[in-house]
N, C-alpha and C positions, 0 to 999 in steps of 0.2 A: 732384678734382671728385667722385669717388665718395664720399669721406669727407664732403664737404659735404652731398651729397644724403642720405646715410645719417643724418647728424646732424640735418638739417632734418626728415627723415621721423620720426625718433625724437622730436623735440620736438613735432611736430604730433600724433603718436600719444599721447604722454604728456599733452598738454593735453586731448585728447578723452577720455581715461580720467578725468582730474580733473573734467571736465565731466559725467561720469556714463555715458559710453559703455562698452559691453562691449568685451572684447578684439577680437572680430571687427569690431564697429562702428568701433572706433578705427583698426584697420588699413585698413578701407575709406575712412574719412574722410581719413586721412593720404594714401593714394594718390590720392584724388580732388583733394585740395588741391595735392599735389606735381605730379601729372600722370602720364600713361602713360610707362613706361620708354622706349618707342620714340620718343615725342615729345621727351623730354628728350635722348636720344641724337642725334636728328636736329637739334635746335636747337644742341647743342654742336658737332656736326660741321660745321654751316653757318658756324661762326666760326673762321677760321684761327688766331686768337690762342689758341684752346683746343686746337689739334691737336698742337702739338709744342713741346718745350723750345727747339729751335733758332729757331723763329719768334718765341717770346716773349723769348728772351734771346740773340739773334744777336749783339748787341754785346759779349757776354761771351765769345764763342768765339774762341779764338786761331787766326787764319788764317795763321800763319807757316809 
């Protein structure tokens, strides 16, 4: 998930620079579009399917 957020942040920042924003403006624009880190984390933690490998792939775990 961190890689996805970082990749998306990079893409949004890169587009802002292409659109003429300075580096600092591009950073600000990217964070505004992505959202606050605390909000992203709170949203992710509210979804059990994002919390653990066991929850997402419990059917693949050998219970023998």
